[in-house]
Legacy VTK file of the C-alpha trace (Angstrom):
# vtk DataFile Version 3.0
C-alpha trace
ASCII
DATASET POLYDATA
POINTS 202 float
0.000 0.000 0.000
1.344 3.443 -0.913
1.391 5.537 2.231
0.799 8.777 0.291
-1.940 7.800 -2.128
-3.473 4.992 -0.196
-3.520 2.868 -3.368
-1.661 -0.264 -4.292
1.176 0.139 -6.868
-0.675 -1.908 -9.498
-3.718 0.357 -9.094
-1.550 3.408 -9.726
-0.058 1.707 -12.815
-3.548 0.926 -14.142
-4.653 4.491 -13.447
-1.602 5.902 -15.206
-2.188 3.553 -18.128
-5.832 4.658 -18.325
-4.967 8.358 -18.403
-2.195 7.750 -20.925
-4.684 5.912 -23.162
-7.209 8.711 -22.686
-4.609 11.326 -23.627
-3.669 9.383 -26.781
-7.356 8.988 -27.652
-7.992 12.720 -27.204
-4.913 13.481 -29.272
-6.226 11.296 -32.122
-9.628 12.976 -31.852
-8.001 16.426 -31.996
-6.001 15.408 -35.052
-9.164 14.084 -36.716
-11.072 17.279 -35.867
-8.199 19.357 -37.232
-8.106 17.292 -40.417
-11.871 17.659 -40.888
-11.661 21.397 -40.246
-8.840 21.706 -42.776
-10.803 19.672 -45.330
-13.886 21.838 -44.754
-11.855 25.021 -45.125
-10.329 23.692 -48.342
-13.777 22.790 -49.662
-15.112 26.257 -48.865
-12.063 27.839 -50.458
-12.619 25.663 -53.527
-16.227 26.768 -53.730
-15.294 30.411 -53.381
-12.796 30.040 -56.207
-15.131 28.074 -58.449
-18.134 30.389 -57.979
-17.798 34.087 -58.851
-18.999 36.718 -56.419
-22.708 37.418 -56.517
-23.642 40.340 -58.762
-24.857 43.457 -56.966
-27.251 46.274 -57.809
-25.223 49.493 -57.894
-26.860 52.928 -58.104
-25.204 56.085 -59.443
-25.744 59.195 -57.315
-23.084 61.398 -58.891
-21.424 62.333 -55.617
-17.923 62.462 -57.061
-17.861 66.215 -57.682
-16.175 67.099 -60.966
-15.193 63.450 -61.474
-17.781 61.773 -63.674
-15.997 58.420 -63.964
-17.725 55.112 -63.298
-14.657 53.818 -61.459
-14.923 56.577 -58.844
-16.569 55.051 -55.774
-18.054 58.322 -54.502
-20.250 58.497 -57.606
-22.151 55.430 -56.389
-24.368 54.827 -53.394
-22.372 53.259 -50.587
-19.160 54.854 -51.868
-18.107 51.765 -53.820
-17.828 51.513 -57.596
-19.496 48.568 -59.321
-17.562 45.574 -60.537
-17.998 43.388 -63.587
-21.376 41.594 -63.808
-23.157 44.061 -61.519
-26.485 45.609 -62.553
-26.150 49.383 -62.720
-28.860 51.942 -61.960
-28.850 55.681 -62.629
-30.756 58.043 -60.355
-30.838 61.630 -59.134
-29.899 64.888 -60.808
-26.152 65.166 -60.113
-23.403 64.512 -62.665
-25.801 63.453 -65.361
-23.115 63.171 -68.034
-21.092 60.107 -67.089
-17.979 58.382 -68.382
-17.536 54.617 -68.442
-13.803 54.286 -67.820
-13.892 50.560 -67.078
-11.805 48.452 -69.425
-13.476 48.070 -72.804
-16.055 45.247 -72.946
-16.425 44.924 -69.168
-19.748 43.147 -68.643
-22.648 44.692 -66.749
-25.805 42.661 -66.334
-28.319 45.401 -66.997
-28.778 49.171 -67.183
-31.727 50.872 -65.496
-32.767 54.522 -65.342
-34.879 54.926 -62.199
-38.173 56.812 -62.226
-36.555 59.788 -60.433
-33.527 59.928 -62.739
-32.514 63.162 -64.400
-31.592 63.320 -68.091
-28.513 61.096 -68.230
-25.949 60.810 -70.990
-23.783 57.682 -70.828
-20.428 58.102 -72.565
-17.210 56.134 -72.538
-15.854 52.697 -73.340
-17.859 49.888 -74.901
-19.481 47.550 -72.400
-20.775 44.027 -72.736
-24.511 44.071 -72.076
-25.305 40.973 -70.025
-28.897 41.998 -69.235
-31.738 44.258 -70.294
-32.070 48.041 -70.522
-34.931 49.576 -68.529
-35.945 53.229 -68.706
-38.462 54.127 -65.993
-37.877 57.891 -66.177
-39.860 60.624 -67.890
-36.673 62.517 -68.724
-34.701 61.897 -71.916
-31.960 59.287 -71.567
-29.086 58.927 -74.015
-26.672 56.015 -74.325
-23.709 57.108 -76.432
-21.332 54.342 -75.426
-21.072 51.271 -77.668
-22.766 48.040 -76.608
-21.570 44.486 -77.185
-24.355 41.906 -76.897
-23.662 38.425 -75.540
-27.323 37.431 -75.773
-30.670 38.751 -76.991
-31.656 41.714 -74.794
-34.882 43.599 -74.148
-35.350 47.359 -73.959
-38.220 48.613 -71.792
-39.216 52.278 -71.921
-41.822 53.989 -69.740
-45.109 53.806 -71.646
-46.168 57.403 -70.962
-43.420 59.932 -71.502
-40.322 57.744 -71.721
-37.592 58.839 -74.105
-34.513 56.717 -74.717
-31.931 57.197 -77.453
-29.178 54.668 -78.158
-26.520 56.358 -80.254
-23.693 53.948 -79.504
-22.778 51.236 -81.985
-24.432 47.933 -81.055
-22.488 44.783 -81.917
-23.862 41.249 -81.851
-20.406 39.716 -81.375
-20.942 37.618 -84.489
-23.706 35.534 -82.909
-26.802 37.208 -84.323
-28.010 38.722 -81.032
-30.300 41.745 -81.051
-32.257 44.304 -79.017
-36.048 44.104 -78.746
-38.276 46.960 -77.612
-40.852 45.295 -75.373
-42.801 48.334 -74.126
-43.118 50.949 -76.882
-43.944 54.302 -75.271
-46.899 56.257 -76.630
-45.912 58.798 -79.238
-42.288 57.643 -79.471
-40.925 56.359 -82.738
-38.496 53.526 -82.080
-35.585 53.528 -84.484
-33.229 50.747 -83.381
-29.551 51.187 -84.119
-28.228 48.747 -86.703
-26.586 45.679 -85.238
-22.961 45.602 -86.364
-21.764 42.162 -87.359
-18.048 41.296 -87.647
-16.845 40.876 -91.207
-16.682 37.258 -92.349
-13.436 35.933 -93.762
-13.673 34.294 -97.196
LINES 1 203
202 0 1 2 3 4 5 6 7 8 9 10 11 12 13 14 15 16 17 18 19 20 21 22 23 24 25 26 27 28 29 30 31 32 33 34 35 36 37 38 39 40 41 42 43 44 45 46 47 48 49 50 51 52 53 54 55 56 57 58 59 60 61 62 63 64 65 66 67 68 69 70 71 72 73 74 75 76 77 78 79 80 81 82 83 84 85 86 87 88 89 90 91 92 93 94 95 96 97 98 99 100 101 102 103 104 105 106 107 108 109 110 111 112 113 114 115 116 117 118 119 120 121 122 123 124 125 126 127 128 129 130 131 132 133 134 135 136 137 138 139 140 141 142 143 144 145 146 147 148 149 150 151 152 153 154 155 156 157 158 159 160 161 162 163 164 165 166 167 168 169 170 171 172 173 174 175 176 177 178 179 180 181 182 183 184 185 186 187 188 189 190 191 192 193 194 195 196 197 198 199 200 201
């Protein structure tokens, strides 16, 4: 009998063996948990790489002072400029003449003029139109920048008082895509811009 613990030596050896086994078991469990956590993190990272960021709705408010560039964050609500594949909205009465200084053919998944929008003029680099054009304003809207279509797109104009002019060259990218006016406004003559097709090699 051990005078300090009051237990027989073999009991202490069994107890020590039990705790040693328990420690090894916990260590294996911790390693397994760490491995699972690492695998989960890798899977999430893989998903985040495989799936692009969700597109956002970004609204122009023209708060950039004399700077009328699309890449200037202060021109957009929230102080952040849009990124490729976002849907862009134009609203308000500040800095109505804008300049798309994104790289040519950057894709945006729709252009909307809100009902309270002033008379906007969109200038600048060609963009890829990945969505529809919607004009909900009663003021005249002008799109001077060129458009590259990567699918058939609709153009909706406010039925009573809407006025939208597309002066920019519209290209179908060689795939036969086009623009369709789906809500002809009363009293407005719709003259669609010709769709420019790349020259075919012979």
